[in-house]
Structure formats: C-alpha cells, structure tokens
C-alpha positions as CSV (number, residue, x, y, z in Angstrom):
1,X,9.9,-29.9,-15.2
2,X,10.4,-26.2,-15.3
3,X,10.4,-24.0,-12.2
4,X,7.3,-21.9,-11.6
5,X,7.1,-18.4,-13.2
6,X,7.0,-15.3,-11.0
7,X,3.3,-15.1,-11.6
8,X,2.8,-18.7,-10.6
9,X,4.8,-18.1,-7.4
10,X,2.6,-15.1,-6.6
11,X,-0.5,-17.2,-7.0
12,X,0.9,-19.9,-4.8
13,X,1.8,-17.2,-2.2
14,X,-1.7,-15.8,-2.1
15,X,-3.1,-19.3,-1.6
16,X,-0.6,-20.0,1.2
17,X,-1.3,-16.7,3.0
18,X,-5.1,-17.4,2.8
19,X,-4.6,-20.9,4.2
20,X,-2.3,-19.6,6.9
21,X,-5.2,-17.5,8.4
22,X,-8.3,-19.5,7.4
23,X,-9.3,-22.4,9.5
24,X,-8.2,-21.2,12.9
25,X,-12.0,-21.0,13.7
26,X,-12.7,-24.4,12.2
27,X,-13.5,-23.7,8.5
28,X,-10.3,-23.7,6.4
29,X,-12.1,-22.5,3.3
30,X,-13.1,-19.2,4.7
31,X,-11.8,-16.3,6.9
32,X,-13.9,-15.5,9.9
33,X,-14.1,-12.0,11.1
34,X,-11.4,-12.7,13.8
35,X,-9.2,-14.4,11.1
36,X,-9.7,-11.4,8.8
37,X,-8.7,-9.0,11.5
38,X,-5.6,-11.0,12.3
39,X,-4.7,-11.2,8.6
40,X,-5.1,-7.4,8.2
41,X,-3.1,-6.6,11.3
42,X,-0.2,-9.0,10.6
43,X,0.0,-8.9,6.8
44,X,-1.2,-5.3,6.1
45,X,-0.1,-3.7,9.3
46,X,1.0,-0.5,7.6
47,X,-2.5,0.0,6.2
48,X,-4.3,-0.8,9.4
49,X,-2.1,1.4,11.6
50,X,-2.7,4.4,9.4
51,X,-6.5,4.2,9.7
52,X,-7.9,6.8,12.1
53,X,-11.4,5.3,12.0
54,X,-11.6,2.2,14.2
55,X,-14.6,0.8,12.3
56,X,-12.9,0.8,8.9
57,X,-12.0,-2.9,9.1
58,X,-15.5,-3.9,10.0
59,X,-16.9,-2.0,7.1
60,X,-14.3,-3.5,4.8
61,X,-15.3,-7.0,5.9
62,X,-19.0,-6.3,5.3
63,X,-18.3,-4.8,1.9
64,X,-16.1,-7.7,0.9
65,X,-18.5,-10.3,2.2
66,X,-20.7,-10.5,-0.9
67,X,-22.8,-13.5,0.2
68,X,-23.3,-11.9,3.7
69,X,-22.3,-15.1,5.6
70,X,-20.0,-13.3,8.0
71,X,-16.9,-14.8,6.5
72,X,-14.6,-14.3,3.4
73,X,-14.1,-17.1,1.0
74,X,-11.1,-17.1,-1.3
75,X,-12.8,-15.2,-4.1
76,X,-13.9,-12.5,-1.6
77,X,-10.3,-12.4,-0.3
78,X,-9.0,-12.0,-3.8
79,X,-11.3,-9.0,-4.2
80,X,-9.5,-7.4,-1.3
81,X,-6.1,-8.2,-2.7
82,X,-7.1,-7.0,-6.1
83,X,-8.5,-3.7,-4.7
84,X,-5.3,-3.1,-2.8
85,X,-3.1,-3.9,-5.8
86,X,-5.2,-1.5,-7.9
87,X,-4.8,1.3,-5.4
88,X,-1.0,0.7,-5.2
89,X,-0.7,0.6,-8.9
90,X,-2.7,3.9,-9.2
91,X,-0.4,5.5,-6.6
92,X,2.6,4.3,-8.6
93,X,1.3,5.8,-11.8
94,X,0.5,9.1,-10.0
95,X,4.0,9.2,-8.6
96,X,5.5,8.6,-12.1
97,X,3.5,11.5,-13.6
98,X,4.8,13.9,-10.9
99,X,8.4,13.2,-11.7
C-alpha cells in the first residue's frame, strides 16, 4: 500500500483538527460557539490577536453557520478554511506581483 500523498495528508489533518475541537460540548460532529472560539484562538491565534474588533469572531461564526443552528458542521468549518486559504493565496499573489 502506498503512503498518502501530500493532499491526502492535508485532508486527514483538517479532519483531525476538526475532531480535536468538536465534541467537547457533547456533539462531536459540530463545533459549538465555545469550541469555535477555542479553535480560533489556539489554531489561528495570529489572526485573532490582530483583530481590533472584539465582535469579529461572533460575526464570523454567524456568517459561517449557514443553517443557523448555532454550531458549525464540517462543511461550514471547511468554508472557513477555504476562505482563509483563498485570502492567504491572494496575499501571496499580490506579494509576487510587487517583487
């Protein structure tokens, strides 16, 4: 059996990170607001520390919570990761154009 590709390892990592934070409040298939805040502060601390608006994480959670159940399922979590990856990629492309 061949070892996983880099992309497969990235997918496994995303699942593992989600599972690490989901379920502390009883439902391991969704992130509660508390779990989401813990995830953001521990895994994306550089992003959260640079926010001057204390309500930004609450608004992010509401925007990501497409079914308005007060929690983020894995698809909603992936929307966050995808949005952040897109922003990072855009910044990378901008930096390349400047040099």
